[in-house]
C-alpha positions as CSV (number, residue, x, y, z in Angstrom):
1,X,-12.4,-54.0,13.2
2,X,-12.7,-51.1,15.7
3,X,-9.9,-49.7,17.7
4,X,-10.9,-51.6,21.0
5,X,-10.4,-55.1,18.8
6,X,-7.2,-54.0,17.3
7,X,-5.7,-52.9,20.8
8,X,-6.5,-56.0,22.0
9,X,-5.3,-58.2,19.3
10,X,-2.1,-56.1,20.1
11,X,-2.0,-57.0,23.6
12,X,-3.3,-60.9,23.1
13,X,-0.2,-61.0,20.6
14,X,-2.5,-61.8,17.8
15,X,-0.4,-59.8,15.5
16,X,2.4,-61.0,16.1
17,X,3.3,-64.2,14.0
18,X,2.2,-62.5,10.7
19,X,4.0,-59.6,11.5
20,X,7.1,-62.2,12.3
21,X,6.9,-63.8,9.1
22,X,6.7,-60.2,7.1
23,X,9.7,-58.4,8.6
24,X,11.4,-60.6,11.0
25,X,11.6,-61.2,14.7
26,X,14.0,-58.6,15.6
27,X,11.9,-55.7,14.0
28,X,8.2,-57.4,15.9
29,X,8.2,-54.5,18.4
30,X,9.1,-51.6,16.0
31,X,6.4,-53.0,13.6
32,X,3.8,-53.0,16.4
33,X,4.3,-49.3,17.5
34,X,4.5,-48.2,13.4
35,X,0.8,-49.9,13.3
36,X,-0.2,-48.8,16.4
37,X,1.0,-45.1,15.2
38,X,-0.7,-45.4,12.1
39,X,-4.0,-46.4,13.0
40,X,-3.8,-43.9,15.7
41,X,-2.8,-41.8,12.9
42,X,-5.9,-42.4,10.7
43,X,-8.6,-41.9,13.7
44,X,-7.0,-38.3,13.5
45,X,-7.2,-37.6,10.1
46,X,-10.9,-39.6,9.8
47,X,-12.6,-39.0,13.0
48,X,-15.8,-39.9,11.5
49,X,-14.6,-43.4,10.6
50,X,-14.9,-46.1,13.6
51,X,-14.3,-49.1,11.5
52,X,-11.1,-50.1,9.5
53,X,-9.1,-52.5,8.0
54,X,-5.6,-52.9,7.4
55,X,-3.6,-53.2,4.1
56,X,0.4,-53.9,3.4
57,X,2.3,-54.1,-0.4
58,X,6.1,-54.6,-0.3
59,X,8.9,-53.2,-2.7
60,X,10.6,-55.0,-4.9
61,X,14.3,-55.9,-5.4
62,X,15.5,-57.0,-9.2
63,X,17.9,-59.8,-8.7
64,X,18.4,-61.3,-12.4
65,X,17.8,-60.1,-15.5
66,X,19.4,-56.3,-16.1
67,X,17.6,-54.6,-19.0
68,X,15.8,-58.1,-20.2
69,X,11.9,-57.7,-19.5
70,X,11.2,-54.7,-22.5
71,X,12.7,-57.7,-24.5
72,X,10.3,-60.0,-24.2
73,X,13.4,-61.7,-22.0
74,X,13.5,-63.4,-18.4
75,X,14.0,-62.3,-15.0
76,X,14.4,-63.0,-11.5
77,X,13.0,-60.5,-8.4
78,X,11.6,-60.6,-5.3
79,X,9.4,-58.6,-2.9
80,X,11.5,-56.8,0.2
81,X,10.7,-56.9,3.8
82,X,10.3,-52.6,3.0
83,X,6.7,-51.8,2.4
84,X,3.8,-49.7,2.2
85,X,0.9,-50.1,4.7
86,X,-2.8,-48.5,4.5
87,X,-5.7,-48.0,7.2
88,X,-9.1,-48.3,5.5
89,X,-12.2,-47.4,6.4
90,X,-14.9,-48.2,3.2
91,X,-18.4,-46.7,2.4
92,X,-20.6,-45.3,-0.2
93,X,-20.2,-41.6,-0.7
94,X,-18.3,-42.5,-4.5
95,X,-14.6,-40.6,-3.3
96,X,-11.6,-42.4,-2.5
97,X,-9.1,-40.1,0.0
98,X,-5.5,-41.5,0.3
99,X,-3.7,-39.6,3.1
100,X,-0.1,-40.4,2.3
101,X,2.4,-39.9,5.0
102,X,4.4,-36.5,4.6
103,X,2.2,-35.9,0.8
104,X,-1.1,-34.0,1.0
105,X,-4.6,-36.0,0.7
106,X,-5.2,-37.5,-2.9
107,X,-8.8,-36.9,-3.2
108,X,-10.6,-38.9,-6.8
109,X,-14.5,-38.3,-7.3
110,X,-15.0,-42.3,-9.0
111,X,-17.8,-40.4,-11.2
112,X,-14.9,-38.6,-13.1
113,X,-12.2,-41.7,-14.3
114,X,-11.3,-39.8,-17.7
115,X,-8.0,-40.1,-18.1
116,X,-6.7,-36.5,-17.7
117,X,-2.7,-35.8,-19.1
118,X,-2.2,-32.4,-17.1
119,X,-2.3,-34.3,-14.0
120,X,0.3,-36.9,-15.2
121,X,3.0,-37.9,-12.6
122,X,0.5,-37.9,-9.8
123,X,-0.4,-40.4,-7.3
124,X,-4.1,-39.1,-7.5
125,X,-3.9,-40.5,-11.2
126,X,-2.4,-43.7,-10.4
127,X,-5.4,-43.8,-8.2
128,X,-7.9,-42.7,-10.1
129,X,-6.5,-45.4,-13.3
130,X,-6.6,-48.4,-10.7
131,X,-10.0,-47.5,-10.0
132,X,-11.3,-47.1,-13.6
133,X,-10.0,-50.6,-14.5
134,X,-12.3,-51.8,-12.1
135,X,-14.9,-49.5,-13.1
136,X,-14.6,-50.6,-16.5
137,X,-14.6,-54.5,-16.2
138,X,-18.1,-53.7,-14.3
139,X,-17.1,-53.6,-10.7
140,X,-19.1,-51.1,-8.5
141,X,-16.7,-49.2,-6.3
142,X,-18.3,-47.2,-3.0
143,X,-15.0,-45.4,-2.2
144,X,-12.7,-45.5,1.0
145,X,-10.4,-43.1,3.2
146,X,-6.6,-44.5,3.8
147,X,-4.0,-43.4,5.6
148,X,-0.8,-45.0,4.3
149,X,3.2,-44.9,5.5
150,X,6.0,-46.6,3.6
151,X,9.1,-47.7,5.1
152,X,10.1,-48.5,1.1
153,X,12.8,-45.7,0.3
154,X,11.8,-43.7,-2.5
155,X,14.3,-42.9,-5.4
156,X,16.4,-46.4,-3.6
157,X,15.7,-48.6,-7.1
158,X,13.0,-50.5,-4.8
159,X,10.0,-49.7,-6.6
160,X,8.0,-47.4,-4.1
161,X,5.5,-46.8,-6.9
162,X,4.6,-50.0,-7.6
163,X,4.3,-50.9,-4.2
164,X,2.0,-48.5,-4.0
165,X,-0.1,-49.3,-7.0
166,X,-0.3,-53.0,-5.7
167,X,-1.8,-51.7,-2.1
168,X,-4.3,-49.3,-3.8
169,X,-5.6,-52.1,-6.4
170,X,-5.6,-54.8,-3.6
171,X,-7.8,-53.0,-1.3
172,X,-10.2,-52.5,-4.1
173,X,-9.9,-55.9,-5.8
174,X,-10.3,-57.3,-1.8
175,X,-13.0,-55.1,-0.9
176,X,-15.3,-54.5,-4.0
177,X,-14.1,-57.4,-6.2
178,X,-14.2,-60.2,-3.9
179,X,-10.6,-60.8,-4.4
180,X,-11.4,-62.3,-7.7
181,X,-8.1,-60.6,-9.5
182,X,-4.9,-62.7,-9.0
183,X,-1.9,-61.7,-8.6
184,X,-1.0,-61.5,-12.8
185,X,-3.6,-59.2,-12.7
186,X,-3.6,-57.3,-9.9
187,X,0.4,-56.3,-11.3
188,X,-1.1,-55.6,-14.9
189,X,-3.7,-53.3,-13.2
190,X,-0.6,-51.0,-11.9
191,X,1.0,-51.4,-14.8
192,X,-1.7,-49.8,-16.8
193,X,-2.9,-46.7,-14.0
194,X,1.0,-45.8,-14.6
195,X,1.0,-46.3,-18.7
196,X,-2.4,-44.7,-19.2
197,X,-2.9,-42.3,-16.0
198,X,0.5,-41.7,-14.3
199,X,1.8,-41.0,-18.1
200,X,5.2,-43.1,-17.7
201,X,6.1,-46.2,-19.8
202,X,7.0,-49.5,-18.2
203,X,7.7,-52.8,-17.7
204,X,5.6,-55.3,-15.6
205,X,8.3,-56.9,-13.5
206,X,8.1,-54.3,-10.7
207,X,4.3,-54.7,-10.1
208,X,4.9,-58.9,-10.2
209,X,7.5,-59.0,-7.8
210,X,5.3,-56.4,-5.8
211,X,1.8,-58.7,-6.3
212,X,3.4,-61.8,-6.1
213,X,5.9,-62.1,-3.0
214,X,8.8,-64.3,-2.2
215,X,11.1,-65.1,-4.8
216,X,9.8,-64.8,-8.4
217,X,10.9,-66.1,-12.0
218,X,9.0,-64.1,-14.6
219,X,9.4,-65.3,-18.3
220,X,8.3,-62.1,-20.4
221,X,8.2,-64.3,-23.5
222,X,4.2,-63.5,-23.8
223,X,3.9,-60.5,-22.4
224,X,0.3,-60.7,-22.0
225,X,0.3,-63.9,-20.0
226,X,3.6,-64.3,-18.7
227,X,4.9,-67.5,-17.1
228,X,5.7,-66.6,-13.5
229,X,7.1,-69.0,-10.8
230,X,7.5,-68.2,-7.5
231,X,10.0,-69.4,-5.1
232,X,11.0,-69.2,-1.9
233,X,15.0,-69.1,-0.8
234,X,16.0,-68.7,2.6
235,X,19.9,-67.2,2.0
236,X,19.8,-66.6,5.7
237,X,20.9,-70.3,5.8
238,X,23.9,-69.6,3.9
239,X,25.2,-66.9,5.8
240,X,24.5,-64.3,2.8
241,X,22.7,-60.8,3.5
242,X,21.3,-59.1,0.4
243,X,22.0,-55.4,1.2
244,X,20.9,-52.3,-1.3
245,X,22.8,-49.4,-1.2
246,X,21.9,-45.9,-2.2
247,X,24.9,-44.1,-4.1
248,X,22.7,-41.2,-3.6
249,X,23.3,-40.3,-7.6
250,X,21.1,-37.9,-9.3
251,X,18.4,-39.7,-11.4
252,X,17.7,-35.8,-13.6
253,X,17.9,-35.9,-16.8
254,X,18.7,-39.6,-17.4
255,X,15.5,-40.4,-19.6
256,X,17.8,-40.1,-22.7
257,X,20.2,-42.7,-21.1
258,X,17.2,-45.0,-20.2
259,X,15.3,-45.1,-23.5
260,X,19.1,-45.1,-25.6
261,X,19.0,-49.1,-24.3
262,X,15.5,-50.1,-25.2
263,X,16.0,-48.0,-28.6
264,X,19.5,-50.0,-29.5
265,X,18.2,-52.9,-28.7
266,X,15.2,-52.8,-30.9
267,X,17.4,-51.3,-33.7
268,X,19.1,-54.6,-33.7
269,X,15.8,-56.5,-33.0
270,X,14.3,-54.6,-36.5
271,X,17.3,-55.6,-38.6
272,X,15.6,-59.0,-38.2
273,X,12.1,-57.9,-38.8
274,X,11.5,-58.7,-35.1
275,X,10.2,-56.2,-32.3
276,X,12.5,-57.4,-29.3
277,X,15.4,-59.4,-29.1
278,X,13.9,-62.4,-27.8
279,X,12.5,-63.2,-31.2
280,X,15.9,-62.5,-32.8
281,X,18.1,-65.9,-33.1
282,X,21.5,-65.6,-31.2
283,X,23.3,-67.4,-33.9
284,X,21.7,-65.2,-36.7
285,X,22.7,-62.0,-34.3
286,X,26.5,-63.1,-34.0
287,X,26.8,-64.0,-38.0
288,X,25.1,-60.7,-38.8
289,X,27.6,-58.3,-36.6
290,X,29.0,-56.8,-39.2
291,X,26.7,-55.7,-41.0
292,X,24.8,-54.8,-37.7
293,X,28.0,-52.3,-36.6
294,X,27.4,-50.3,-40.1
295,X,23.4,-50.4,-39.9
296,X,23.2,-49.4,-35.9
297,X,26.3,-48.7,-33.7
298,X,28.9,-50.7,-32.1
299,X,27.0,-50.1,-28.6
300,X,24.1,-51.4,-29.5
301,X,26.1,-54.8,-30.7
302,X,27.3,-54.5,-27.2
303,X,23.6,-54.1,-25.3
304,X,22.2,-56.7,-27.6
305,X,24.9,-59.0,-26.9
306,X,24.2,-58.4,-22.9
307,X,20.4,-59.1,-23.3
308,X,21.6,-62.6,-24.9
309,X,23.5,-63.3,-22.0
310,X,21.9,-61.6,-19.3
311,X,18.3,-63.6,-20.5
312,X,20.0,-66.9,-20.3
313,X,21.9,-66.3,-17.6
314,X,18.2,-65.0,-15.5
315,X,16.9,-68.4,-15.9
316,X,20.0,-70.3,-14.8
317,X,20.5,-68.1,-11.5
318,X,16.5,-69.4,-10.6
319,X,17.9,-73.0,-11.5
320,X,20.6,-72.8,-9.1
321,X,18.7,-71.8,-6.3
322,X,16.0,-74.2,-7.0
323,X,18.5,-76.9,-6.8
324,X,20.6,-75.2,-3.3
325,X,23.8,-74.3,-5.4
326,X,24.7,-70.6,-3.6
327,X,27.7,-70.7,-5.0
328,X,26.7,-71.0,-9.0
329,X,24.3,-68.3,-8.0
330,X,26.8,-66.0,-6.7
331,X,28.6,-66.6,-9.6
332,X,26.3,-65.8,-11.9
333,X,25.4,-62.9,-10.2
334,X,29.0,-61.7,-10.5
335,X,28.8,-62.4,-14.4
336,X,25.5,-60.4,-14.2
337,X,27.8,-57.7,-12.8
338,X,30.4,-57.7,-15.3
339,X,27.6,-58.0,-18.4
340,X,26.1,-54.8,-17.5
341,X,29.5,-52.7,-17.2
342,X,31.4,-54.3,-20.0
343,X,28.4,-55.0,-22.7
344,X,25.2,-53.0,-21.4
345,X,27.4,-50.2,-20.3
346,X,24.7,-48.7,-18.0
347,X,27.1,-47.8,-14.6
348,X,27.5,-43.9,-15.2
349,X,25.5,-42.0,-17.5
350,X,27.9,-40.6,-20.8
351,X,26.2,-36.9,-21.2
352,X,28.0,-36.5,-16.8
353,X,31.2,-38.9,-17.2
354,X,32.7,-37.8,-14.3
355,X,30.1,-38.6,-12.0
356,X,30.7,-42.1,-11.0
357,X,28.9,-43.3,-8.3
358,X,28.1,-47.0,-9.1
359,X,31.5,-47.9,-10.4
360,X,32.9,-46.7,-7.1
361,X,30.4,-48.5,-4.9
362,X,31.4,-51.5,-6.9
363,X,34.8,-51.3,-7.0
364,X,34.8,-50.5,-2.9
365,X,32.2,-53.7,-2.6
366,X,34.7,-56.4,-4.4
367,X,37.7,-54.8,-2.3
368,X,35.8,-55.5,0.8
369,X,34.3,-59.3,-0.5
370,X,37.5,-60.5,-1.9
371,X,35.4,-62.8,-4.5
372,X,33.0,-63.9,-1.9
373,X,29.3,-62.7,-1.8
374,X,29.0,-60.8,-5.2
375,X,27.8,-57.3,-6.3
376,X,25.8,-55.9,-9.0
377,X,24.4,-52.8,-10.4
378,X,20.6,-52.9,-9.6
379,X,17.9,-51.8,-11.4
380,X,18.0,-49.2,-14.1
381,X,21.5,-48.3,-13.3
382,X,23.5,-44.9,-14.7
383,X,22.6,-43.6,-11.4
384,X,21.1,-44.7,-8.3
385,X,21.9,-48.3,-6.5
386,X,23.9,-51.4,-6.3
387,X,23.1,-54.7,-5.2
388,X,25.5,-57.1,-3.2
389,X,25.3,-60.4,-1.5
390,X,27.2,-60.2,1.6
391,X,28.5,-62.8,3.8
392,X,27.5,-62.4,7.3
393,X,31.0,-62.0,8.8
394,X,31.7,-58.9,6.2
395,X,28.3,-57.5,6.9
396,X,29.6,-54.7,9.6
397,X,32.2,-53.8,7.7
398,X,30.7,-53.7,4.5
399,X,28.0,-51.5,5.7
400,X,29.8,-49.4,7.7
401,X,32.0,-48.6,4.5
402,X,29.2,-47.4,2.0
403,X,27.8,-45.4,4.7
404,X,31.3,-43.9,4.7
405,X,31.3,-43.4,1.7
406,X,27.4,-42.7,0.9
407,X,25.8,-41.6,4.0
408,X,24.1,-43.0,7.0
409,X,21.3,-45.3,5.8
410,X,22.5,-45.3,2.6
411,X,22.8,-49.4,2.7
412,X,19.7,-51.4,3.3
413,X,20.0,-54.7,4.5
414,X,17.0,-56.5,3.2
415,X,15.3,-59.6,3.5
416,X,12.6,-61.5,1.2
417,X,9.1,-61.3,2.1
418,X,6.7,-64.5,1.5
419,X,3.6,-62.0,0.4
420,X,2.5,-59.7,-1.7
421,X,-0.1,-56.9,-1.4
422,X,-2.6,-58.7,1.5
423,X,-5.3,-58.0,3.9
424,X,-3.9,-57.7,7.3
425,X,-5.6,-59.4,10.4
426,X,-8.8,-60.7,9.2
């Protein structure tokens, strides 16, 4: 697509329908300006490129299944209407150049797809890892120049990194692989790049939600072939809003806390000779608690209790939405939040017990909601974000109260997006 073709599409309203599907009618004009501005910036950065394509990949929210995926459990997640977009021009130079708004340009030479541990943690290595996956499958990649801009808030538990991974994988898949990789493979490509080239161990939930779009139930019983069921549910028909509040707690030095959750659950599973709690009989677990306290710890036992309950709860939440039973769903969300607090114990770090932003945010949320809607910790926990399901009549009060506590624009009202990573305006 050339620039004049793009502006004609905007003037004729040809892009309106898709933008409304992705972002809602109220955001149409702002998104048109965003896309137009992004194209103009791309042309300034890469003036020699007169043909371009446009791609988008969403962030995600975890709805059910808190710390279940790493035990081969079940989760409920959804793509959201915050995304990262890319203006892309393809060429045959064997180089990928990606300039993300606010960051230096990443340049990846496709003749070098080796893992470089010295560059772990950089976006360039994510790009290299994704390209390497396709190249190792025999896909010939010419290269491309891209400008990306994102409104997936970093550090807010909405998986900006997974959105970026899905975006890059979608670009390469559509242009050089004839779109052969399905959503599950796109998600696995992102996980591969993050694990091997970025140097960060992660599950598959984030990438799967970003790649699939909509409301997604995922059963990780078989991690190589997870069961993925895509649903659509319009919370607005029940006058309910999904709110994510960033409590601005520091994520620094939380690695030990996150690893302790996995380690302690693994200790319990190992007692039964199993690698994951999903493979342990719940009856056998409860019968063995007296011995498990000695072999492991009381906290490990409590965290295993959370897993068994939360895994079943994620299944029930998906069923409740499928049956349009919003009251049952909200009750389950409240149970999930209670379980994370009492059993999983991931609302604040035991290393810094005086900093309790998440419990504070949940307390104020419950005071406002008064039993209507629901609130829970969102994502990994210990610091970061909470998720609330807020009725229309309480929305303004809720948002104002959260932002009075945690600052302007700390409370984000999000909607579920029907699409995962896509090439737009074909």
